[in-house]
N, CA, C and O atoms as a Maestro MAE file, in Angstrom:
{
 s_m_m2io_version
 :::
 2.0.0
}

f_m_ct {
 s_m_title
 :::
 protein
 m_atom[252] {
  # First column is atom index #
  i_m_mmod_type
  r_m_x_coord
  r_m_y_coord
  r_m_z_coord
  i_m_residue_number
  s_m_chain_name
  s_m_pdb_residue_name
  s_m_pdb_atom_name
  i_m_atomic_number
  :::
  1 25 -25.420 -6.443 1.103 1 A "MET " " N  " 7
  2 3 -25.062 -5.042 1.145 1 A "MET " " CA " 6
  3 2 -23.588 -4.883 0.746 1 A "MET " " C  " 6
  4 15 -22.747 -5.649 1.216 1 A "MET " " O  " 8
  5 25 -23.255 -3.896 -0.118 2 A "PRO " " N  " 7
  6 3 -21.861 -3.745 -0.550 2 A "PRO " " CA " 6
  7 2 -20.958 -3.213 0.562 2 A "PRO " " C  " 6
  8 15 -21.424 -2.683 1.570 2 A "PRO " " O  " 8
  9 25 -19.668 -3.370 0.348 3 A "LYS " " N  " 7
  10 3 -18.695 -2.871 1.317 3 A "LYS " " CA " 6
  11 2 -18.735 -1.354 1.366 3 A "LYS " " C  " 6
  12 15 -19.063 -0.699 0.377 3 A "LYS " " O  " 8
  13 25 -18.393 -0.793 2.540 4 A "GLN " " N  " 7
  14 3 -18.353 0.661 2.674 4 A "GLN " " CA " 6
  15 2 -17.024 1.180 2.153 4 A "GLN " " C  " 6
  16 15 -15.969 0.622 2.457 4 A "GLN " " O  " 8
  17 25 -17.075 2.251 1.367 5 A "LYS " " N  " 7
  18 3 -15.855 2.816 0.800 5 A "LYS " " CA " 6
  19 2 -15.114 3.656 1.838 5 A "LYS " " C  " 6
  20 15 -15.723 4.240 2.734 5 A "LYS " " O  " 8
  21 25 -13.794 3.705 1.701 6 A "THR " " N  " 7
  22 3 -12.952 4.545 2.553 6 A "THR " " CA " 6
  23 2 -13.184 5.998 2.177 6 A "THR " " C  " 6
  24 15 -13.250 6.331 0.993 6 A "THR " " O  " 8
  25 25 -13.308 6.864 3.170 7 A "HIS " " N  " 7
  26 3 -13.447 8.296 2.924 7 A "HIS " " CA " 6
  27 2 -12.055 8.848 2.617 7 A "HIS " " C  " 6
  28 15 -11.256 9.073 3.526 7 A "HIS " " O  " 8
  29 25 -11.770 9.065 1.322 8 A "LYS " " N  " 7
  30 3 -10.420 9.404 0.882 8 A "LYS " " CA " 6
  31 2 -9.935 10.751 1.408 8 A "LYS " " C  " 6
  32 15 -8.744 10.910 1.678 8 A "LYS " " O  " 8
  33 25 -10.836 11.725 1.559 9 A "GLY " " N  " 7
  34 3 -10.449 13.031 2.094 9 A "GLY " " CA " 6
  35 2 -9.952 12.919 3.518 9 A "GLY " " C  " 6
  36 15 -8.991 13.587 3.900 9 A "GLY " " O  " 8
  37 25 -10.599 12.081 4.300 10 A "LEU " " N  " 7
  38 3 -10.204 11.865 5.691 10 A "LEU " " CA " 6
  39 2 -8.940 11.015 5.774 10 A "LEU " " C  " 6
  40 15 -8.089 11.248 6.632 10 A "LEU " " O  " 8
  41 25 -8.816 10.036 4.889 11 A "ALA " " N  " 7
  42 3 -7.662 9.137 4.900 11 A "ALA " " CA " 6
  43 2 -6.354 9.893 4.670 11 A "ALA " " C  " 6
  44 15 -5.301 9.473 5.151 11 A "ALA " " O  " 8
  45 25 -6.416 11.015 3.932 12 A "LYS " " N  " 7
  46 3 -5.220 11.807 3.667 12 A "LYS " " CA " 6
  47 2 -4.833 12.668 4.865 12 A "LYS " " C  " 6
  48 15 -3.695 13.133 4.942 12 A "LYS " " O  " 8
  49 25 -5.746 12.887 5.790 13 A "ARG " " N  " 7
  50 3 -5.523 13.810 6.899 13 A "ARG " " CA " 6
  51 2 -5.211 13.136 8.227 13 A "ARG " " C  " 6
  52 15 -4.687 13.788 9.130 13 A "ARG " " O  " 8
  53 25 -5.512 11.867 8.369 14 A "VAL " " N  " 7
  54 3 -5.272 11.161 9.639 14 A "VAL " " CA " 6
  55 2 -4.536 9.850 9.392 14 A "VAL " " C  " 6
  56 15 -4.552 9.310 8.286 14 A "VAL " " O  " 8
  57 25 -3.891 9.350 10.441 15 A "LYS " " N  " 7
  58 3 -3.226 8.050 10.397 15 A "LYS " " CA " 6
  59 2 -3.674 7.250 11.611 15 A "LYS " " C  " 6
  60 15 -3.851 7.807 12.695 15 A "LYS " " O  " 8
  61 25 -3.856 5.958 11.435 16 A "ILE " " N  " 7
  62 3 -4.209 5.065 12.531 16 A "ILE " " CA " 6
  63 2 -2.920 4.420 13.042 16 A "ILE " " C  " 6
  64 15 -2.148 3.862 12.263 16 A "ILE " " O  " 8
  65 25 -2.694 4.501 14.355 17 A "THR " " N  " 7
  66 3 -1.493 3.898 14.947 17 A "THR " " CA " 6
  67 2 -1.686 2.396 15.094 17 A "THR " " C  " 6
  68 15 -2.775 1.877 14.850 17 A "THR " " O  " 8
  69 25 -0.639 1.709 15.488 18 A "ALA " " N  " 7
  70 3 -0.695 0.251 15.647 18 A "ALA " " CA " 6
  71 2 -1.664 -0.152 16.754 18 A "ALA " " C  " 6
  72 15 -2.241 -1.239 16.704 18 A "ALA " " O  " 8
  73 25 -1.851 0.715 17.757 19 A "THR " " N  " 7
  74 3 -2.777 0.403 18.855 19 A "THR " " CA " 6
  75 2 -4.198 0.852 18.558 19 A "THR " " C  " 6
  76 15 -5.096 0.647 19.376 19 A "THR " " O  " 8
  77 25 -4.418 1.473 17.378 20 A "GLY " " N  " 7
  78 3 -5.759 1.868 16.977 20 A "GLY " " CA " 6
  79 2 -6.111 3.307 17.275 20 A "GLY " " C  " 6
  80 15 -7.243 3.725 17.031 20 A "GLY " " O  " 8
  81 25 -5.161 4.085 17.801 21 A "LYS " " N  " 7
  82 3 -5.421 5.500 18.060 21 A "LYS " " CA " 6
  83 2 -5.320 6.283 16.750 21 A "LYS " " C  " 6
  84 15 -4.714 5.819 15.784 21 A "LYS " " O  " 8
  85 25 -5.920 7.476 16.730 22 A "VAL " " N  " 7
  86 3 -5.940 8.297 15.524 22 A "VAL " " CA " 6
  87 2 -5.025 9.497 15.715 22 A "VAL " " C  " 6
  88 15 -5.210 10.287 16.641 22 A "VAL " " O  " 8
  89 25 -4.021 9.631 14.820 23 A "LYS " " N  " 7
  90 3 -3.097 10.760 14.848 23 A "LYS " " CA " 6
  91 2 -3.514 11.776 13.800 23 A "LYS " " C  " 6
  92 15 -3.953 11.407 12.711 23 A "LYS " " O  " 8
  93 25 -3.376 13.075 14.131 24 A "PHE " " N  " 7
  94 3 -3.739 14.130 13.186 24 A "PHE " " CA " 6
  95 2 -2.895 15.368 13.451 24 A "PHE " " C  " 6
  96 15 -2.277 15.491 14.508 24 A "PHE " " O  " 8
  97 25 -2.870 16.280 12.490 25 A "HIS " " N  " 7
  98 3 -2.177 17.551 12.634 25 A "HIS " " CA " 6
  99 2 -3.181 18.600 13.091 25 A "HIS " " C  " 6
  100 15 -4.292 18.665 12.563 25 A "HIS " " O  " 8
  101 25 -2.805 19.415 14.059 26 A "ARG " " N  " 7
  102 3 -3.679 20.481 14.543 26 A "ARG " " CA " 6
  103 2 -3.775 21.607 13.522 26 A "ARG " " C  " 6
  104 15 -2.831 21.857 12.772 26 A "ARG " " O  " 8
  105 25 -4.900 22.274 13.499 27 A "SER " " N  " 7
  106 3 -5.116 23.368 12.554 27 A "SER " " CA " 6
  107 2 -4.580 24.680 13.122 27 A "SER " " C  " 6
  108 15 -4.285 24.786 14.313 27 A "SER " " O  " 8
  109 25 -4.461 25.672 12.246 28 A "GLY " " N  " 7
  110 3 -4.106 27.020 12.685 28 A "GLY " " CA " 6
  111 2 -2.665 27.399 12.506 28 A "GLY " " C  " 6
  112 15 -2.265 28.473 12.955 28 A "GLY " " O  " 8
  113 25 -1.852 26.562 11.864 29 A "ALA " " N  " 7
  114 3 -0.422 26.856 11.720 29 A "ALA " " CA " 6
  115 2 -0.071 27.350 10.324 29 A "ALA " " C  " 6
  116 15 1.109 27.454 9.989 29 A "ALA " " O  " 8
  117 25 -1.060 27.651 9.515 30 A "GLY " " N  " 7
  118 3 -0.809 28.039 8.132 30 A "GLY " " CA " 6
  119 2 -0.237 29.430 7.960 30 A "GLY " " C  " 6
  120 15 0.723 29.617 7.212 30 A "GLY " " O  " 8
  121 25 -0.813 30.413 8.646 31 A "HIS " " N  " 7
  122 3 -0.374 31.802 8.489 31 A "HIS " " CA " 6
  123 2 -0.831 32.613 9.700 31 A "HIS " " C  " 6
  124 15 -1.471 32.078 10.606 31 A "HIS " " O  " 8
  125 25 -0.500 33.909 9.714 32 A "LEU " " N  " 7
  126 3 -0.825 34.828 10.822 32 A "LEU " " CA " 6
  127 2 -0.261 34.334 12.151 32 A "LEU " " C  " 6
  128 15 -0.939 34.387 13.177 32 A "LEU " " O  " 8
  129 25 0.981 33.855 12.128 33 A "MET " " N  " 7
  130 3 1.587 33.289 13.323 33 A "MET " " CA " 6
  131 2 2.100 34.357 14.296 33 A "MET " " C  " 6
  132 15 2.270 34.080 15.484 33 A "MET " " O  " 8
  133 25 2.345 35.568 13.801 34 A "SER " " N  " 7
  134 3 2.923 36.612 14.666 34 A "SER " " CA " 6
  135 2 1.947 37.055 15.753 34 A "SER " " C  " 6
  136 15 2.371 37.520 16.811 34 A "SER " " O  " 8
  137 25 0.656 36.915 15.504 35 A "SER " " N  " 7
  138 3 -0.327 37.341 16.496 35 A "SER " " CA " 6
  139 2 -0.602 36.264 17.548 35 A "SER " " C  " 6
  140 15 -1.295 36.528 18.530 35 A "SER " " O  " 8
  141 25 -0.075 35.073 17.357 36 A "LYS " " N  " 7
  142 3 -0.305 33.966 18.287 36 A "LYS " " CA " 6
  143 2 0.852 33.880 19.283 36 A "LYS " " C  " 6
  144 15 2.010 34.077 18.914 36 A "LYS " " O  " 8
  145 25 0.535 33.587 20.543 37 A "ASN " " N  " 7
  146 3 1.597 33.514 21.542 37 A "ASN " " CA " 6
  147 2 2.372 32.193 21.435 37 A "ASN " " C  " 6
  148 15 1.932 31.252 20.775 37 A "ASN " " O  " 8
  149 25 3.521 32.145 22.092 38 A "SER " " N  " 7
  150 3 4.441 31.009 21.962 38 A "SER " " CA " 6
  151 2 3.820 29.700 22.422 38 A "SER " " C  " 6
  152 15 4.022 28.657 21.801 38 A "SER " " O  " 8
  153 25 3.062 29.759 23.512 39 A "LYS " " N  " 7
  154 3 2.431 28.552 24.045 39 A "LYS " " CA " 6
  155 2 1.467 27.950 23.020 39 A "LYS " " C  " 6
  156 15 1.432 26.738 22.811 39 A "LYS " " O  " 8
  157 25 0.687 28.829 22.389 40 A "ARG " " N  " 7
  158 3 -0.277 28.384 21.381 40 A "ARG " " CA " 6
  159 2 0.428 27.796 20.174 40 A "ARG " " C  " 6
  160 15 -0.019 26.785 19.632 40 A "ARG " " O  " 8
  161 25 1.530 28.413 19.738 41 A "LYS " " N  " 7
  162 3 2.274 27.917 18.573 41 A "LYS " " CA " 6
  163 2 2.901 26.554 18.856 41 A "LYS " " C  " 6
  164 15 2.936 25.694 17.975 41 A "LYS " " O  " 8
  165 25 3.392 26.352 20.066 42 A "ARG " " N  " 7
  166 3 3.960 25.046 20.438 42 A "ARG " " CA " 6
  167 2 2.886 23.968 20.425 42 A "ARG " " C  " 6
  168 15 3.142 22.845 19.991 42 A "ARG " " O  " 8
  169 25 1.693 24.293 20.893 43 A "ARG " " N  " 7
  170 3 0.587 23.333 20.912 43 A "ARG " " CA " 6
  171 2 0.169 22.940 19.502 43 A "ARG " " C  " 6
  172 15 -0.202 21.793 19.254 43 A "ARG " " O  " 8
  173 25 0.230 23.898 18.577 44 A "ILE " " N  " 7
  174 3 -0.189 23.666 17.187 44 A "ILE " " CA " 6
  175 2 0.778 22.739 16.448 44 A "ILE " " C  " 6
  176 15 0.345 21.917 15.640 44 A "ILE " " O  " 8
  177 25 2.090 22.860 16.717 45 A "THR " " N  " 7
  178 3 3.084 22.102 15.955 45 A "THR " " CA " 6
  179 2 3.005 20.605 16.257 45 A "THR " " C  " 6
  180 15 2.564 20.195 17.330 45 A "THR " " O  " 8
  181 25 3.437 19.809 15.298 46 A "GLY " " N  " 7
  182 3 3.495 18.360 15.487 46 A "GLY " " CA " 6
  183 2 2.136 17.692 15.379 46 A "GLY " " C  " 6
  184 15 1.155 18.307 14.960 46 A "GLY " " O  " 8
  185 25 2.094 16.439 15.759 47 A "THR " " N  " 7
  186 3 0.854 15.661 15.666 47 A "THR " " CA " 6
  187 2 0.236 15.496 17.041 47 A "THR " " C  " 6
  188 15 0.911 15.637 18.061 47 A "THR " " O  " 8
  189 25 -1.052 15.197 17.060 48 A "SER " " N  " 7
  190 3 -1.785 14.969 18.301 48 A "SER " " CA " 6
  191 2 -2.594 13.688 18.178 48 A "SER " " C  " 6
  192 15 -2.840 13.196 17.077 48 A "SER " " O  " 8
  193 25 -3.001 13.161 19.313 49 A "ILE " " N  " 7
  194 3 -3.866 11.982 19.354 49 A "ILE " " CA " 6
  195 2 -5.301 12.461 19.556 49 A "ILE " " C  " 6
  196 15 -5.571 13.273 20.441 49 A "ILE " " O  " 8
  197 25 -6.211 11.959 18.739 50 A "MET " " N  " 7
  198 3 -7.604 12.386 18.777 50 A "MET " " CA " 6
  199 2 -8.318 11.762 19.976 50 A "MET " " C  " 6
  200 15 -7.996 10.650 20.394 50 A "MET " " O  " 8
  201 25 -9.303 12.500 20.528 51 A "PHE " " N  " 7
  202 3 -10.115 11.970 21.617 51 A "PHE " " CA " 6
  203 2 -10.886 10.752 21.128 51 A "PHE " " C  " 6
  204 15 -11.264 10.675 19.959 51 A "PHE " " O  " 8
  205 25 -11.118 9.801 22.030 52 A "GLU " " N  " 7
  206 3 -11.672 8.499 21.659 52 A "GLU " " CA " 6
  207 2 -13.077 8.603 21.078 52 A "GLU " " C  " 6
  208 15 -13.427 7.827 20.189 52 A "GLU " " O  " 8
  209 25 -13.894 9.548 21.559 53 A "THR " " N  " 7
  210 3 -15.266 9.662 21.055 53 A "THR " " CA " 6
  211 2 -15.288 10.025 19.574 53 A "THR " " C  " 6
  212 15 -16.067 9.460 18.805 53 A "THR " " O  " 8
  213 25 -14.442 10.959 19.177 54 A "LEU " " N  " 7
  214 3 -14.362 11.354 17.770 54 A "LEU " " CA " 6
  215 2 -13.587 10.323 16.952 54 A "LEU " " C  " 6
  216 15 -13.903 10.083 15.787 54 A "LEU " " O  " 8
  217 25 -12.571 9.714 17.567 55 A "ALA " " N  " 7
  218 3 -11.749 8.721 16.877 55 A "ALA " " CA " 6
  219 2 -12.576 7.517 16.439 55 A "ALA " " C  " 6
  220 15 -12.300 6.919 15.399 55 A "ALA " " O  " 8
  221 25 -13.582 7.163 17.222 56 A "ARG " " N  " 7
  222 3 -14.459 6.042 16.880 56 A "ARG " " CA " 6
  223 2 -15.180 6.308 15.558 56 A "ARG " " C  " 6
  224 15 -15.288 5.422 14.711 56 A "ARG " " O  " 8
  225 25 -15.674 7.546 15.392 57 A "LYS " " N  " 7
  226 3 -16.370 7.922 14.154 57 A "LYS " " CA " 6
  227 2 -15.409 7.937 12.975 57 A "LYS " " C  " 6
  228 15 -15.774 7.556 11.863 57 A "LYS " " O  " 8
  229 25 -14.181 8.377 13.220 58 A "VAL " " N  " 7
  230 3 -13.157 8.441 12.170 58 A "VAL " " CA " 6
  231 2 -12.813 7.045 11.682 58 A "VAL " " C  " 6
  232 15 -12.711 6.818 10.476 58 A "VAL " " O  " 8
  233 25 -12.631 6.101 12.608 59 A "ARG " " N  " 7
  234 3 -12.293 4.718 12.236 59 A "ARG " " CA " 6
  235 2 -13.400 4.085 11.390 59 A "ARG " " C  " 6
  236 15 -13.112 3.296 10.489 59 A "ARG " " O  " 8
  237 25 -14.658 4.421 11.669 60 A "LEU " " N  " 7
  238 3 -15.768 3.899 10.867 60 A "LEU " " CA " 6
  239 2 -15.700 4.391 9.425 60 A "LEU " " C  " 6
  240 15 -16.027 3.649 8.499 60 A "LEU " " O  " 8
  241 25 -15.277 5.639 9.231 61 A "LYS " " N  " 7
  242 3 -15.168 6.208 7.891 61 A "LYS " " CA " 6
  243 2 -14.011 5.603 7.105 61 A "LYS " " C  " 6
  244 15 -14.034 5.578 5.875 61 A "LYS " " O  " 8
  245 25 -12.992 5.113 7.823 62 A "LEU " " N  " 7
  246 3 -11.800 4.602 7.156 62 A "LEU " " CA " 6
  247 2 -11.842 3.114 6.847 62 A "LEU " " C  " 6
  248 15 -11.006 2.622 6.089 62 A "LEU " " O  " 8
  249 25 -12.807 2.377 7.425 63 A "HIS " " N  " 7
  250 3 -12.857 0.937 7.163 63 A "HIS " " CA " 6
  251 2 -14.098 0.532 6.427 63 A "HIS " " C  " 6
  252 15 -14.285 -0.648 6.134 63 A "HIS " " O  " 8
  :::
 }
 m_bond[251] {
  # First column is bond index #
  i_m_from
  i_m_to
  i_m_order
  :::
  1 1 2 1
  2 2 3 1
  3 3 4 2
  4 3 5 1
  5 5 6 1
  6 6 7 1
  7 7 8 2
  8 7 9 1
  9 9 10 1
  10 10 11 1
  11 11 12 2
  12 11 13 1
  13 13 14 1
  14 14 15 1
  15 15 16 2
  16 15 17 1
  17 17 18 1
  18 18 19 1
  19 19 20 2
  20 19 21 1
  21 21 22 1
  22 22 23 1
  23 23 24 2
  24 23 25 1
  25 25 26 1
  26 26 27 1
  27 27 28 2
  28 27 29 1
  29 29 30 1
  30 30 31 1
  31 31 32 2
  32 31 33 1
  33 33 34 1
  34 34 35 1
  35 35 36 2
  36 35 37 1
  37 37 38 1
  38 38 39 1
  39 39 40 2
  40 39 41 1
  41 41 42 1
  42 42 43 1
  43 43 44 2
  44 43 45 1
  45 45 46 1
  46 46 47 1
  47 47 48 2
  48 47 49 1
  49 49 50 1
  50 50 51 1
  51 51 52 2
  52 51 53 1
  53 53 54 1
  54 54 55 1
  55 55 56 2
  56 55 57 1
  57 57 58 1
  58 58 59 1
  59 59 60 2
  60 59 61 1
  61 61 62 1
  62 62 63 1
  63 63 64 2
  64 63 65 1
  65 65 66 1
  66 66 67 1
  67 67 68 2
  68 67 69 1
  69 69 70 1
  70 70 71 1
  71 71 72 2
  72 71 73 1
  73 73 74 1
  74 74 75 1
  75 75 76 2
  76 75 77 1
  77 77 78 1
  78 78 79 1
  79 79 80 2
  80 79 81 1
  81 81 82 1
  82 82 83 1
  83 83 84 2
  84 83 85 1
  85 85 86 1
  86 86 87 1
  87 87 88 2
  88 87 89 1
  89 89 90 1
  90 90 91 1
  91 91 92 2
  92 91 93 1
  93 93 94 1
  94 94 95 1
  95 95 96 2
  96 95 97 1
  97 97 98 1
  98 98 99 1
  99 99 100 2
  100 99 101 1
  101 101 102 1
  102 102 103 1
  103 103 104 2
  104 103 105 1
  105 105 106 1
  106 106 107 1
  107 107 108 2
  108 107 109 1
  109 109 110 1
  110 110 111 1
  111 111 112 2
  112 111 113 1
  113 113 114 1
  114 114 115 1
  115 115 116 2
  116 115 117 1
  117 117 118 1
  118 118 119 1
  119 119 120 2
  120 119 121 1
  121 121 122 1
  122 122 123 1
  123 123 124 2
  124 123 125 1
  125 125 126 1
  126 126 127 1
  127 127 128 2
  128 127 129 1
  129 129 130 1
  130 130 131 1
  131 131 132 2
  132 131 133 1
  133 133 134 1
  134 134 135 1
  135 135 136 2
  136 135 137 1
  137 137 138 1
  138 138 139 1
  139 139 140 2
  140 139 141 1
  141 141 142 1
  142 142 143 1
  143 143 144 2
  144 143 145 1
  145 145 146 1
  146 146 147 1
  147 147 148 2
  148 147 149 1
  149 149 150 1
  150 150 151 1
  151 151 152 2
  152 151 153 1
  153 153 154 1
  154 154 155 1
  155 155 156 2
  156 155 157 1
  157 157 158 1
  158 158 159 1
  159 159 160 2
  160 159 161 1
  161 161 162 1
  162 162 163 1
  163 163 164 2
  164 163 165 1
  165 165 166 1
  166 166 167 1
  167 167 168 2
  168 167 169 1
  169 169 170 1
  170 170 171 1
  171 171 172 2
  172 171 173 1
  173 173 174 1
  174 174 175 1
  175 175 176 2
  176 175 177 1
  177 177 178 1
  178 178 179 1
  179 179 180 2
  180 179 181 1
  181 181 182 1
  182 182 183 1
  183 183 184 2
  184 183 185 1
  185 185 186 1
  186 186 187 1
  187 187 188 2
  188 187 189 1
  189 189 190 1
  190 190 191 1
  191 191 192 2
  192 191 193 1
  193 193 194 1
  194 194 195 1
  195 195 196 2
  196 195 197 1
  197 197 198 1
  198 198 199 1
  199 199 200 2
  200 199 201 1
  201 201 202 1
  202 202 203 1
  203 203 204 2
  204 203 205 1
  205 205 206 1
  206 206 207 1
  207 207 208 2
  208 207 209 1
  209 209 210 1
  210 210 211 1
  211 211 212 2
  212 211 213 1
  213 213 214 1
  214 214 215 1
  215 215 216 2
  216 215 217 1
  217 217 218 1
  218 218 219 1
  219 219 220 2
  220 219 221 1
  221 221 222 1
  222 222 223 1
  223 223 224 2
  224 223 225 1
  225 225 226 1
  226 226 227 1
  227 227 228 2
  228 227 229 1
  229 229 230 1
  230 230 231 1
  231 231 232 2
  232 231 233 1
  233 233 234 1
  234 234 235 1
  235 235 236 2
  236 235 237 1
  237 237 238 1
  238 238 239 1
  239 239 240 2
  240 239 241 1
  241 241 242 1
  242 242 243 1
  243 243 244 2
  244 243 245 1
  245 245 246 1
  246 246 247 1
  247 247 248 2
  248 247 249 1
  249 249 250 1
  250 250 251 1
  251 251 252 2
  :::
 }
}
């Protein structure tokens, strides 16, 4: 059976840390920010660590 190809669309959107966790950017920060409250905007900014159940599926797509 041939090797599985890396899912390039996903590879551009997530990074795997040295410990194997999956880092990603939260959605919703593109536009219409004035209607969102400060707490929500702070949560959106920066990177987050993905939950392990979904991260397992992501790692399979990347290797």
